[in-house]
C-alpha positions, 0 to 999 in steps of 0.5 A, a space after each residue: 213753213 215752206 221748206 227751202 232746199 239749196 244745193 251748195 255748189 261748193 260742198 264736196 261729197 267726200 262722205 259719199 265715198 263710203 256708200 259704195 264699194 270700189 268708189 274713189 277715196 276722195 271723189 270729186 263733187 257729186 252731180 247734185 253738189 256740182 250743179 244747181 238742180 233747177 230743172 233748166 237743163 238736163 245737167 241741172 235736172 231735179 227729182 220733181 217739179 215740186 222740188 224745183 218750186 220749193 227751192 226756186 219759188 219764182 219758177 214759172 209754168 213750163 218745161 223742166 228737166 226731171 231725173 229720178 233714180 228709176 227714170 235713169 236719165 233726165 227727161 223733159 216734162 211740163 210743170 204747173 208751178 202755180 196751182 195750190 203752190 205749184 209742183 205738178 207734173 202733166 202726165 196726160 191731156 186731151 178731149 174725147 178718144 182717150 184709150 186709157 192704155 198703159 202703153 201710153 197715147 201719142 208721144 211724150 213730146 206732144 204731152 209736154 209741148 202742147 199742154 192745152 188748147 185745141 191743138 191738145 184735144 187729141 189725147 196724149 199720155 205718158 206711158 205707165 212706166 214713165 209715170 212710175 219712174 216719175 214717182 220713183 216707185 212710190 204708190 200712186 195711192 200714197 200721193 198727198 194730192 191724189 190724181 188731179 184732173 183739171 176739166 174745162 167747164 165751158 165750150 170756150 175753155 174760159 173756166 175750169 173745174 179742179 178734181 182731186 181723186 184720192 186712190 184707195 189702193 194701187 201698187 203702181 200707176 195704171 191708166 186703166 181708169 175705166 176698169 174702176 180703180 177704187 177711190 177713198 174720196 174725191 174733191 171737187 172745187 175744194 169740197 171733199 166727198 168721201 166714198 165707202 170702201 169698196 162700196 160698189 162697182 161704179 159710184 166710187 171708182 175712176 170708172 164712174 165717180 158721182 159724189 153727190 149722187 146726182 147726174 151733174 157737173 160733179 160726176 166723172 166717168 171714163 168708160 165707153 158709151 154707145 151714144 158717145 160713139 164709144 169715145 172715152 174721156 173724163 165725162 160730165 153728167 147729163 146736165 152738161 151739154 156739148 157739141 161736135 165742133 173742132 174747137 169746143 172744149 165740151 165735146 158730145 158726139 151728137 145731142 146725148 149730153 154728158 159732155 167730155 171736156 178737155 181735161 188734163 191729168 196732173 200728179 205731184 210727187 214730192 221728191 227731193 234729191 235726198 229721196 233719190 239715193 244716187 250712188 257715186 259711180 266707181 272709177 271703173 264705171 258702170 256695168 252693162 244692163 239690158 231689158 228682160 228677155 220678152 217677145 216684142 209687142 208687134 207680131 211679125 208680118 206674114 204673107 200666108 195664113 189660114 182662113 174660113 171655118 169648116 162648120 159642124 153639120 147642124 141640120 136646120 130649116 132656113 127661112 128667108 124674106 120673112 117680111 118681119 118688122 125690123 124697125 127700132 122698137 118693133 115687135 115680132 112673135 115666133 111660135 112653135 112646139 118643141 120636144 127637146 132632147 135635154 142637151 144644153 147650149 142649143 138654139 131651137 130658133 134664131 134670127 141673125 144674132 137674136 135667138 132663143 137659147 137653151 144655155 148650158 146653165 139650164 136656162 131657156 130664153 132670149 140671147 143677143 150674141 153677148 152670152 146673155 140669156 133673158 128667160 126662165 129655167 129650162 127644168 122640166 122642158 126636156 122629152 115632152 112637147 112644149 108650146 113656145 111663143 116668144 115676142 122679140 122686141 127690136 133693140 130692147 130685150 127687156 121688153 120681150 115676152 115668153 110664153 110656155 104652154 100658153 102662160 106668160 113667164 116672169 123673165 130673169 137672167 142677164 141682158 148684155 146687149 140688144 139686137 133686132 129681128 132679121 128678115 132671115 131666120 133658122 130653125 136649129 141654130 141662128 143665121 149668123 153661123 151654123 153653131 148651137 144646133 138644136 137636138 130634138 123635134 120641132 113642129 108648127 112654126 108660125 111667125 107674126 109681125 107684132 106681138 101676138 096677144 096673150 089670149 090668142 097664145 093661150 088659145 093656141 096652146 089649149 087647142 093644140 093640146 086637144 084632139 080636134 083635127 084641123 082646129 090648130 091651123 085654123 086658129 093660127 091662120 086667123 092671126 095672119 102669120 107672115 109664115 106658117 110651116 106646118 113642117 110636115 108639108 114638104 116636097 124634097 127639102 122644101 117646107 111649104 108655107 101654109 100662110 099663103 105668103 110663099 115663104 117656104 123653108 129649106 130643110 138642110 139634113 133635118 129628119 122628116 116624118 116624126 110624130 106630130 106635136 098635135 094629136 091625130 095630125 097628119 102633118 109630121 114634125 121634123 127632128 134635128 140631130 146635129 153632129 157637132 164639134 165638142 165645143 160648137 160655140 168655138 169658131 176659131 180657125 186655129 187651135 194647135 201649133 207645133 214645130 218639127 224641124 224647120 216647120 210650124 204645123 198649124 191645126 184647127 177648124 180652118 177651111 183653107 190656106 190663104 195667100 194674103 188678105 186679097 190673095 188666092 185660097 187653097 183647099 187644105 182643111 184642118 192641118 197645114 204646114 208653114 216655114 217657121 221663120 218666113 211663114 211661107 206655106 209648104 204646099 207638099 204637106 197635104 194630109 186629108 182629115 174630116 174633122 178639126 185638129 185640137 192638139 199637136 205634139 212632136 215626138 222625140 223621134 220626129 213624128 207629128 202626133 195629131 189629136 182632134 175630133 176627126 174620124 180618120 186621116 187620109 182614110 187610114 183605119 184606126 186613126 179616129 181622133 189620134 194618129 202619128 203622121 210623117 211631118 214631111 209627107 203627111 202620111 200616117 206612120 204605120 208603126 204607131 197606132 192609137 185611136 179613140 172609140 166611144 161616143 160619150 155625148 149625144 151627137 159628138 165624136 170621141 175627140 182629143 183635146 190635149 196631149 202631153 209627153 213625159 217619160 216615154 208616155 203620151 198622155 191623152 185627154 179629151 172626151 172618149 170611152 176607150 183607146 185602141 192602139 199598139 201592134 196588137 190593137 189592144 183596147 183600154 177603157 178610159 173615160 177621157 184620160 189615158 196614156 199610150 206608149 210613145 214607141 208604138 201607141 200601146 195603151 198603158 193597161 194600168 193607167 186611166 181614169 173615168 171623168 164625167 165630162 171633157 178634160 180640156 188640158 193635161 200636164 204631166 209634172 217634170 219629175 214624172 210623179 203627177 199628172 195635172 188635169 183641168 176641164 169641165 168635169 165635176 165628179 165621177 162615180 165610175 170605178 168607185 172613184 170620186 174626185 173630192 181633192 179637188 172635186 171641180 174642174 181640177 184633178 191631180 193624179 198619180 202617174 203610176 195608178 191614176 189615183 188622186 194625189 192625197 192632201 190636195 186642196 180644192 181649186 178656188 173658182 171665181 164664181 159660185 155658179 157651179 155650171 161656170 167653174 170649168 178650167 181650160 189650161 194648166 202648166 206646171 213650172 218651177 214648183 207651181 201650177 198655173 191654170 185658168 179658165 171660166 169667168 176669166 181667172 188665171 191663178 198660181 197654185 203651190 204644186 205641193 198642196 194646191 193652195 192658192 197663191 195669187 189670182 188675176 181676173 180678166 174683164 171684159 171678155 171671157 175665159 183663159 184658154 192657153 198657157 206656157 212658160 219660159 225664162 221665168 215668165 208664164 204666158 197666158 192667152 184669153 178671149 178677154 180684153 180691156 182689164 186685168 185685176 191682180 189678187 182678185 178671186 171673184 167675178 163678175 163683182 171684182 173686189 180686193 184687187 191690188 192693181 188694174 192693168 190693161 189686157 189684150 188677148 195675151 199676158 205675161 206674168 213673173 213666175 216668181 211673184 206672179 205680177 203682170 209683166 206689163 212690158 209685154 203688151 201686144 200691139 195688135 188688133 182685135 180678133 175677128 169674132 172675139 174668141 182670141 188665141 186658143 194656143 200659144 207656143 214658143 219655137 226654137 228661135 224664141 218666138 212666141 206663136 199665137 193661134 186663134 181667130 186672129 186677123 189683125 197684126 201690128 198697126 202700121 201706116 194707119 192700118 193693121 197688118 193682115 194675119 191669117 189665124 196665127 201670129 209670131 212675136 219674136 224676141 225684143 232686143 235684150 242685148 246691150 251695145 258694146 262700150 264706147 272706146 277711147 274716152 278722153 278729154 280735149 281742152 283748149 283755152 275756152 272749152 273742155 270736151 269729152 270725146 269717144 269712139 262710136 260703139 256698135 250694137 247688134 241691131 245694126 243701128 247707131 246707138 245714142 250715148 248717155 254722159 254721166 257725172 259722178 253719180 247720175 246721167 246728165 245728158 243723152 246725145 247722138 254725137 260723139 262729144 260733150 262739152 264740159 261745164 262742171 268739173 268732176 268725174 265723167 263717164 259715157 255709155 251707149 244706149 240702144 233703141 230698146 234701152 239696153 245700156 252698155 258698160 260705161 267707160 272708166 272715169 275721165 276726171 275734169 279738174 
C-alpha cells in the first residue's frame, strides 16, 4: 500500500521544544507544520521528489524545491514523477563528452532547466557534494533503485532504454564511473543480471558493464576510447551505430560504432521530513559557520616562471633522414651488436617515442613511451657481445619481433600504447630527449626497410661470430640496408654510412676505437658512458621550493627564467628567486651551479641550504652536492661547509635528494659515500644518510647508515627520537647492518645511533614485484606517518608500530612524489590522474576499495580519518610531460606552492593560464560574514515584511541572505527584505560566495 504523508498546517510543535537546549518553552509552529511541503516554492521545499509524489500523487514531471538537512538551504531540481511510480531526481544528462568529475560539469541550472532534447546534448551534472546532500548522507549503494540510466535507443530519441545499476559498495557519491565502481547487478529494461562480487575489472563495474557477455545494446561502458576521440559517455556495444550530427541521439565520432547515446542519470532517495531531524532554532539564533580552511582550487596567475630542461650529458650517435617506412602497419628492422655494462633503465637504440629499452626490472624489449616493455628478461646480456635484431611495426607493438644471437624470442611483458618509427633515430637514448642514455659498447648498426627474415638474421649472427674478415659487412649489404654504420669508419664526429646512401651518423661525446664485436675487424666499436642525473627519466624543471623572508626560491633542472608564455627568457639555471606574493623574478640573485637542485631548506639563522647533484656553486670548493648560500647575494656562506664525496653508481655524481632540520641537525639523504664538512673539513663515511651541524656543517661522527640504494626522502620526528627514511633501498649488509624492520623501501632509525628502531612492522607495498616497491615521500604528523611512492600508493601508518592504518591507490598515472601537512590535513602530489581508490592496497588490480574519487596531480586527506578531502580538487591543466608535481610547500601566507613540469594553470575565458614550472594555491575564503543588523518586521494592512540592514564580508562582495523559519532555511535572497506569508519565528543570516554563514539574528516572531 502506498504511504501518504500529510503535513497538517494546524498542528503546533510544542513537543519540539524539548529537542534542543535553549529552545523557547512554547515555540511557534515548525516550518514543516506551518507549510505544505509540496516543493512548489522554496518555503514549501520537500526532502525528496519521492516524498512529494507520495504525499501529492498528482504531481507532474518538472521543477521542484528540495531541502535536506545536509543541503542546508532549498534548491530547485528536476523530478521525474512518472517512471516506476515517480520520485526520481535528475543529477546529470548529456550525450558525448562527459568528464565524470566530482566537481560537476556545466551548471545545476542547465541540469534542471534543460533535462532533454538536442539542447541538452552537452553534458551537465550536479556536483558530487550536492548529490550527497540530496542523499542526506545515505550511501548510494543503499538506494533501493540504484543508479537509473535512461538512454536513447534511436537517432530520433523516440524510444528509450531503462538501466538500473545496483552498486556493490560506495560510501558517498562519485562521478568517477570510468574508474570502475563495482556493481552487484544491473537491470536492463526489467531483466536483472547479477554480477559476481569483485569478479573482474571491467564486466561488473561502471567502467564497463556487459551483463549478457555480448557486445550489444545491453552493454554500458564509460571509459575513454581513441576511436571515440576519447569523448566519454554511457556507450553501447559495437552493434549500435551512431553518427556525428548535431541532432542525433546516438553519437559516434566516425564509423566506429559503439554509439554514445543521449543519457540521463537519475536517483530516487526515499527521504521524508521524519528522516531530516530538523531541530528548532533557539530564540537567540544560529551560530556562525565557515568552510574548512583549504587552498583554493584555482592557482594564482603568475607572469614569471622557469622553463626548459638542462639535460644530462648522454653521449649518443644521431641519425637523420633514415628513409624508414613510417606508414601505419609497416615494418622496419634495426640490427646491431651490443656489449652492455649491466646498468638498467637505458636505451641502446630509439626512434622518437619508440625504442629498445633495458628496463629497471631486468627486461629488454620494445617501449612506446608509456612505461611498457614488450620483450624478454635481460639476464645474461651484460658484459658480452650480444647480436640484436629488432623488427619494429608501426602502430602495433604486438607484431614486433626480437632476435637475440640469431634466435627469435618469445616476447612478453606489457604493451600500454603503440607508436611508429620516425625518420630520425639515436644510438644511446631516443630522439625525443637525451634521457635513458646507454652505458656500454655498440658496433655494426644496420637499419632496413621491412622485416629482415629470420634466416638472414641467423646467418648474420653466425657469420659475425666467425673469424672471416669482411664476410659480415658483405652479408649485411646483400640485404640493402637504409643505413649501415660500421661505427669505426669516422672522420671527426661523423660516422660513415657503408650502405652508400650517405646517411651518416653524428657522434656526440661517444668514445671511439673500442674493441670490435667482430673478430679481427679493423672497424672499431664505440663506447657510451653517460654522466647522468640520479633519475634520468625525470624531466621536470622544478624539484624544490623554499621560502626565506619574502622570497620563494625555486630549484630544479630548468634552463632559464621566463617572462610569460611569449616573453623573454633569461639564462639562470637550476636555482632562481621569486617574490613570494607577486611571483616576480628577482634578477639580482644569480648563483652559478653545474647540476640540478633537488632540495632546499631554510636554516633557523636565515641561510638557504641547497642540495642536489651539482659539483660546485659559484666555482667554490667543497660545495659538491650540498652548500649554504646567502639568500640575498647568492654567494656561498664561507662559515658553513658540508659537501659530498664518493660515486656510488656508474656515471652518477654523489647527490642529495632530501634534507630535514631537527634539533640543531641537518639530516642529509640521497646517494653518496661520505660527507666532508665543518671548519676542519672532517669526513664521515655515510652510505646515503648522514647528519651535519646546522652551525658549521660538521658531520656527526656517531650517526650514519649505509644503504644499498638511493634514499628519496627523510623526516626526523618532531620529538627528536626517530628519523624516517624512504627510497629505492632494499637491504644493506655493510657494517653488519641488515634492514629487516622493515626491509624494503622504508627504514625507521634511532636519531642517536642510526640503528633500526625495534618492533617496527614491514611497510606494505602495493605490488608483489620487488623491483617496483620503492617509496618517494614521507611526513610524520600527529603521531602517524604518511608515505607514498611506486605503483601509486599513499598510505597512513601508526608511527609507534608502523602498522598500516589506511591506504589510497592512484590510477592512471604513476607514483606519489611529495607530501606535507597543515591544519589537520595531509597533502600529497603525484604524477597520477583520473582516479583514487580508498582502502585499496594493491595495484594494478585494484580491489576492496570503499570509495573512488577523481585525482588531479594534488590531493588532500584528513589526517585523522585519512578520507580524501574532496573540496580541494585543483582546477588546472595537465602538466607538460605528465610527471606532475615533485614538490609541495606552504608559504608564510598559507598558500600551497607546487613545483614540477607544470605549464597550465586555471581555466579562464576558454584557455588555461600559463605557468612556468610552479603554481601557488592561496587559501580559499573561510571567514564568515558579519551578522545582519536591525532585523525587524514591518506590517501594513495587507502584508508583513521582515527587513534587515546589510552585512559585510571580508571578500568586499555583497553577501546573500538566508531567511529561516523555526527550524530551517526557507529562502535565499539578494535583497534586504522578505515578505512573510506564514506566522512563526523568523531569523536571517548572511552567506558569502564561499558558503560561509554568519551567525543569524535573534528571532522575530510574526503572529
